[in-house]
C-alpha positions as CSV (number, residue, x, y, z in Angstrom):
1,X,-196.2,123.2,-41.4
2,X,-197.6,119.8,-41.3
3,X,-201.6,119.7,-40.7
4,X,-202.9,118.6,-37.4
5,X,-202.8,114.9,-38.3
6,X,-199.6,114.8,-39.9
7,X,-198.0,116.5,-37.0
8,X,-199.6,114.2,-34.4
9,X,-198.5,111.2,-36.1
10,X,-194.9,112.7,-36.2
11,X,-195.1,113.4,-32.4
12,X,-196.3,110.2,-31.7
13,X,-193.8,108.3,-33.4
14,X,-191.0,110.0,-30.9
15,X,-190.5,108.2,-27.7
16,X,-190.7,110.4,-24.8
17,X,-191.2,108.8,-21.3
18,X,-191.1,110.8,-18.2
19,X,-187.7,112.3,-17.8
20,X,-186.8,111.8,-21.5
21,X,-188.5,114.3,-23.3
22,X,-185.6,115.8,-25.2
23,X,-186.4,114.9,-28.7
24,X,-189.9,115.8,-28.5
25,X,-189.3,119.2,-26.5
26,X,-186.8,119.9,-29.5
27,X,-189.4,119.1,-32.3
28,X,-192.2,121.4,-30.4
29,X,-189.4,124.2,-30.1
30,X,-188.7,124.0,-33.6
31,X,-192.6,124.1,-34.6
32,X,-192.9,127.5,-32.3
33,X,-190.0,129.1,-34.0
34,X,-191.7,128.3,-37.4
35,X,-194.9,130.3,-36.2
36,X,-192.2,133.3,-35.5
37,X,-192.7,132.9,-31.8
38,X,-189.8,133.2,-29.1
39,X,-189.5,130.0,-27.2
40,X,-188.4,130.0,-23.7
41,X,-187.1,126.8,-22.3
42,X,-186.9,126.9,-18.6
43,X,-184.6,125.1,-16.1
44,X,-187.3,122.7,-14.8
45,X,-185.7,120.0,-16.0
46,X,-182.5,120.1,-13.9
47,X,-184.6,120.4,-10.9
48,X,-186.9,117.3,-11.5
49,X,-184.5,115.1,-13.3
50,X,-185.6,115.5,-16.7
51,X,-183.5,116.1,-19.9
52,X,-185.5,118.9,-20.9
53,X,-187.4,122.0,-19.2
54,X,-190.8,123.3,-20.0
55,X,-191.3,125.3,-23.0
56,X,-193.2,128.5,-23.0
57,X,-194.1,131.1,-26.0
58,X,-196.7,133.9,-26.6
59,X,-198.9,135.1,-29.1
60,X,-199.3,138.8,-28.5
61,X,-202.9,140.1,-28.6
62,X,-204.0,141.5,-31.6
63,X,-206.8,143.7,-29.7
64,X,-207.3,145.4,-26.6
65,X,-210.6,143.7,-25.6
66,X,-211.3,140.4,-24.3
67,X,-209.8,137.4,-22.0
68,X,-206.3,136.2,-22.5
69,X,-206.0,132.6,-22.5
70,X,-203.2,130.1,-21.8
71,X,-203.1,126.5,-23.3
72,X,-201.2,123.9,-21.8
73,X,-200.3,120.4,-22.8
74,X,-197.5,118.0,-21.5
75,X,-194.8,116.3,-23.4
76,X,-194.2,113.0,-21.6
77,X,-196.0,109.7,-21.8
78,X,-196.1,106.8,-19.8
79,X,-193.0,104.4,-20.9
80,X,-193.9,102.5,-24.5
81,X,-192.8,98.8,-24.1
82,X,-192.8,98.3,-27.9
83,X,-192.2,100.2,-30.9
84,X,-194.2,103.6,-31.9
85,X,-195.5,103.1,-35.1
86,X,-198.7,105.3,-35.4
87,X,-201.3,104.6,-38.3
88,X,-204.6,105.6,-39.4
89,X,-207.3,103.0,-40.1
90,X,-210.4,103.8,-41.1
91,X,-210.3,107.2,-39.6
92,X,-208.8,106.2,-36.3
93,X,-205.2,106.5,-35.3
94,X,-203.7,103.7,-33.3
95,X,-200.1,102.5,-32.8
96,X,-199.4,99.5,-34.7
97,X,-196.5,98.8,-32.4
98,X,-198.2,97.2,-29.8
99,X,-197.8,99.7,-27.3
100,X,-199.3,103.2,-26.4
101,X,-200.2,105.6,-28.8
102,X,-199.4,108.7,-27.2
103,X,-202.3,110.6,-27.6
104,X,-202.3,111.5,-24.0
105,X,-201.3,114.2,-24.4
106,X,-199.7,114.7,-27.9
107,X,-202.9,114.9,-29.5
108,X,-203.5,118.1,-27.3
109,X,-199.7,119.3,-28.2
110,X,-200.3,119.1,-31.7
111,X,-204.0,120.6,-31.8
112,X,-202.7,123.7,-29.9
113,X,-199.7,124.1,-32.1
114,X,-202.2,123.9,-35.4
115,X,-204.5,126.2,-33.6
116,X,-201.9,128.6,-33.1
117,X,-200.8,128.3,-36.9
118,X,-204.4,129.0,-37.7
119,X,-204.6,132.1,-35.5
120,X,-201.4,133.5,-37.1
121,X,-202.4,132.7,-40.7
122,X,-206.1,133.6,-40.8
123,X,-205.2,137.0,-38.7
124,X,-207.7,136.2,-36.2
125,X,-208.4,138.6,-33.8
126,X,-207.6,137.8,-30.2
127,X,-207.0,138.9,-26.4
128,X,-203.6,137.2,-26.2
129,X,-202.8,133.4,-26.1
130,X,-199.7,132.0,-24.0
131,X,-198.5,128.2,-24.6
132,X,-197.1,126.0,-22.3
133,X,-195.6,122.7,-23.0
134,X,-194.7,120.6,-19.6
135,X,-192.7,117.7,-18.4
136,X,-193.0,114.4,-16.2
137,X,-196.8,115.2,-16.0
138,X,-197.2,111.2,-16.0
139,X,-195.0,111.1,-12.6
140,X,-196.5,113.6,-10.5
141,X,-197.4,116.8,-12.5
142,X,-193.7,117.9,-11.9
143,X,-193.4,120.2,-14.8
144,X,-196.1,122.2,-13.9
145,X,-195.3,122.5,-10.4
146,X,-191.8,123.7,-11.4
147,X,-193.1,126.3,-13.8
148,X,-192.8,130.0,-13.0
149,X,-196.5,130.7,-12.9
150,X,-195.8,134.2,-12.5
151,X,-195.0,134.3,-16.1
152,X,-198.2,134.0,-17.4
153,X,-200.0,137.2,-18.1
154,X,-203.4,135.4,-18.8
155,X,-205.3,134.2,-15.5
156,X,-207.8,131.5,-17.3
157,X,-206.4,128.6,-19.1
158,X,-206.9,125.0,-20.6
159,X,-205.6,121.8,-20.7
160,X,-207.1,118.9,-22.9
161,X,-206.3,115.7,-20.9
162,X,-209.5,113.9,-20.6
163,X,-210.1,110.8,-22.2
164,X,-213.8,111.1,-22.9
165,X,-216.0,112.5,-26.2
166,X,-215.5,116.3,-27.0
167,X,-217.8,118.2,-25.3
168,X,-217.2,117.1,-21.5
169,X,-216.2,120.1,-19.4
170,X,-214.2,118.9,-16.3
171,X,-215.8,120.8,-13.3
172,X,-213.5,119.4,-10.7
173,X,-210.4,116.9,-9.8
174,X,-209.7,115.0,-6.5
175,X,-207.2,115.9,-3.9
176,X,-204.6,113.3,-3.8
177,X,-201.7,111.9,-1.2
178,X,-199.3,109.2,-1.8
179,X,-197.9,106.6,0.5
180,X,-194.6,104.8,0.3
181,X,-194.6,102.3,3.1
182,X,-191.4,100.0,4.4
183,X,-192.0,97.2,6.6
184,X,-188.9,95.9,8.2
185,X,-188.8,92.6,10.1
186,X,-186.1,90.1,10.6
187,X,-184.1,87.8,8.2
188,X,-183.6,83.8,9.3
189,X,-183.2,80.6,7.1
190,X,-186.6,79.8,6.4
191,X,-185.9,76.0,6.5
192,X,-183.8,75.9,9.8
193,X,-184.7,78.6,12.0
194,X,-188.3,80.1,10.7
195,X,-189.2,81.0,14.2
196,X,-186.3,83.3,14.7
197,X,-187.5,85.6,11.7
198,X,-190.0,88.2,11.5
199,X,-191.5,88.4,7.9
200,X,-191.8,91.8,6.4
201,X,-194.2,90.2,3.5
202,X,-196.4,88.7,5.7
203,X,-196.9,92.0,7.5
204,X,-197.5,93.9,4.3
205,X,-199.7,91.1,3.2
206,X,-201.9,91.6,6.1
207,X,-202.0,95.3,5.9
208,X,-202.9,94.9,2.2
209,X,-205.7,92.6,3.0
210,X,-207.1,95.1,5.7
211,X,-206.7,98.1,3.7
212,X,-210.1,99.4,2.2
213,X,-209.2,99.9,-1.6
214,X,-210.6,100.8,-4.7
215,X,-213.7,103.2,-5.1
216,X,-214.8,103.8,-1.6
217,X,-217.6,105.9,-2.3
218,X,-218.3,108.1,-5.3
219,X,-215.8,111.0,-4.5
220,X,-212.9,108.5,-3.0
221,X,-210.8,106.1,-4.1
222,X,-207.6,104.2,-2.6
223,X,-205.0,101.8,-4.2
224,X,-201.8,99.8,-3.5
225,X,-199.8,99.7,-6.7
226,X,-196.6,98.3,-5.9
227,X,-195.3,95.5,-3.5
228,X,-191.3,94.6,-3.6
229,X,-189.6,92.8,-0.8
230,X,-187.7,89.7,0.2
231,X,-184.2,88.4,-1.4
232,X,-184.5,84.7,-2.0
233,X,-186.9,82.0,-1.4
234,X,-185.5,80.6,1.4
235,X,-184.8,83.7,3.6
236,X,-187.5,85.1,5.6
237,X,-188.1,88.5,4.4
238,X,-186.3,91.3,6.7
239,X,-188.0,94.2,4.0
240,X,-191.2,94.7,2.3
241,X,-191.9,98.2,0.4
242,X,-195.6,99.1,-0.8
243,X,-196.5,102.1,-2.7
244,X,-200.1,103.3,-2.1
245,X,-202.3,106.1,-3.0
246,X,-205.4,107.9,-2.0
247,X,-207.6,110.7,-3.4
248,X,-211.0,112.3,-2.9
249,X,-213.1,115.2,-3.9
250,X,-213.6,116.1,-0.5
251,X,-210.4,117.2,1.3
252,X,-211.6,116.1,4.7
253,X,-212.4,112.5,3.3
254,X,-209.0,112.4,2.1
255,X,-207.3,113.2,5.6
256,X,-209.5,110.7,7.5
257,X,-208.9,107.8,4.8
258,X,-204.9,108.6,5.0
259,X,-205.2,108.5,8.8
260,X,-207.3,105.0,8.5
261,X,-204.8,103.7,6.1
262,X,-201.7,104.9,8.6
263,X,-203.4,102.9,11.4
264,X,-204.1,99.9,9.7
265,X,-200.6,99.7,8.4
266,X,-199.4,100.1,11.9
267,X,-201.7,97.6,13.3
268,X,-200.8,94.9,10.6
269,X,-196.6,95.5,11.5
270,X,-197.5,95.1,15.0
271,X,-199.3,91.9,14.7
272,X,-196.2,90.6,12.8
273,X,-193.7,92.2,15.6
274,X,-192.2,94.4,12.6
275,X,-191.6,98.1,12.3
276,X,-193.5,100.1,9.8
277,X,-192.3,103.6,8.0
278,X,-194.8,105.5,6.4
279,X,-193.7,108.4,4.1
280,X,-196.9,110.7,3.3
281,X,-196.9,113.4,0.5
282,X,-199.7,115.2,-1.0
283,X,-199.7,114.4,-4.5
284,X,-201.8,117.1,-6.1
285,X,-204.6,119.5,-4.7
286,X,-207.8,119.2,-5.9
287,X,-210.2,121.9,-7.5
288,X,-213.8,122.5,-8.1
289,X,-215.6,125.0,-10.8
290,X,-219.4,126.1,-10.9
291,X,-221.0,126.0,-14.4
292,X,-221.3,129.8,-14.5
293,X,-217.6,130.5,-13.8
294,X,-216.1,132.5,-16.4
295,X,-213.6,129.7,-17.6
296,X,-216.3,127.2,-17.9
297,X,-218.8,129.6,-19.6
298,X,-216.2,130.2,-22.4
299,X,-215.8,126.7,-22.8
300,X,-219.5,125.8,-23.1
301,X,-219.5,129.0,-25.3
302,X,-216.8,127.6,-27.5
303,X,-218.1,123.7,-27.7
304,X,-221.7,125.2,-28.8
305,X,-220.2,127.4,-31.6
306,X,-218.7,124.7,-33.3
307,X,-221.4,122.1,-32.9
308,X,-220.7,120.1,-29.7
309,X,-223.2,120.0,-26.7
310,X,-221.6,120.8,-23.5
311,X,-221.6,117.9,-20.7
312,X,-220.3,118.6,-17.2
313,X,-218.5,116.0,-14.9
314,X,-215.7,115.2,-12.7
315,X,-212.6,113.4,-12.9
316,X,-211.0,111.1,-10.5
317,X,-207.3,111.7,-12.1
318,X,-204.6,114.5,-11.8
319,X,-203.9,116.8,-14.5
320,X,-201.6,119.7,-15.0
321,X,-205.0,121.9,-14.2
322,X,-204.3,120.7,-10.9
323,X,-201.3,122.7,-10.2
324,X,-202.3,125.8,-12.0
325,X,-205.4,126.1,-10.0
326,X,-203.4,125.6,-6.9
327,X,-201.3,128.8,-8.1
328,X,-204.3,130.9,-8.1
329,X,-205.3,130.4,-11.9
330,X,-208.4,129.3,-13.2
331,X,-207.5,126.3,-15.6
332,X,-210.1,123.9,-16.9
333,X,-209.6,120.4,-18.1
334,X,-211.4,119.3,-21.7
335,X,-212.1,116.3,-22.9
336,X,-210.4,115.4,-26.5
337,X,-211.6,112.3,-27.4
338,X,-208.5,110.2,-26.7
339,X,-209.6,106.5,-25.6
340,X,-207.9,103.6,-23.9
341,X,-205.1,105.9,-22.7
342,X,-202.1,104.0,-21.3
343,X,-202.9,101.0,-22.9
344,X,-202.0,99.2,-26.3
345,X,-205.7,100.0,-27.3
346,X,-205.4,103.6,-27.3
347,X,-206.6,105.9,-29.9
348,X,-208.1,108.9,-31.2
349,X,-210.1,109.7,-34.2
350,X,-208.9,112.1,-37.1
351,X,-212.3,113.7,-36.8
352,X,-211.7,114.6,-33.0
353,X,-208.0,116.1,-33.6
354,X,-209.5,118.3,-36.1
355,X,-212.7,118.9,-33.8
356,X,-210.4,120.1,-31.0
357,X,-208.5,122.5,-33.4
358,X,-211.8,124.0,-34.0
359,X,-212.8,124.2,-30.4
360,X,-209.4,126.0,-29.7
361,X,-210.0,128.6,-32.3
362,X,-213.7,129.0,-30.9
363,X,-212.2,129.3,-27.4
364,X,-210.2,132.2,-28.7
365,X,-213.1,133.7,-30.1
366,X,-215.2,133.6,-27.0
367,X,-212.6,134.9,-24.9
368,X,-212.1,137.7,-27.0
369,X,-215.9,138.5,-27.2
370,X,-216.3,138.2,-23.5
371,X,-217.0,141.2,-21.5
């Protein structure tokens, strides 16, 4: 079995945009079988529009004491727009192909596989470790949501999906909501009878100008990420679509913000004599831990055991941890050293890959020693 660096380089060279994770899923399944583990692939793929399902495997406990753990990483990436050519340059892994590296989240995948190999080869005592590898995380945490959470014996788990230096423990993630907005006006020839038209794009533009976007306070953000509309330059556009989102660590703030956004959209439509349809959906539910909660204490203990200073923070992004916490499990997100994710400058240090293997083994030890 390759070491963590070689395994990461191999995984990063396999394209796996959300919905097309088959090749990397098969490679990870092979690695799990080489560990002597039974691998279960669920039927989530067909339900969420992926060509592969979530993977589950279990390392049986070697003792009766301690706290069982589950570890989760996602197999998909944002879409690469050039070739995947991971290289090591002065101790840093980058992609020479001019697109994403895929450290988000294949660095975590490689680390969890290598740590599992070390657990087996070194005969380390543990209270049980379950491994979950999910699909379509990048487009709404869909694989984790479709996973059968009752399969897990462990009630405490970890994901490594925070782009920050090793040592950061994420205590909370926001609640999120998506808004799919369609403005409908009336088409007309823009040069002959423009007064007969009602511009859906003009209504959408007014709405965007009036919406409060960006960082609204330390807990809350809003964004319009997509605008599409019109058919030709000489036709008053009868349809325009916006895709927007809102996030907040305070659920009541999120509800108020979504209400405000709805009212702003409706007002802009009315001014332009257009109609507007807003389809609102929760994207994920937030969570918050205290420093003295067991999963946080285990993480801090593990980091300290291998020489990292624990730090604590909140994230503005969602991760599979949001889904597991929503289902009554206690799942903490740990930073793993990846940087500039989702960009052509994405990178991770070899030392951080190796360091997270040690953190994972220390987590298992800390959980074993927990009363």
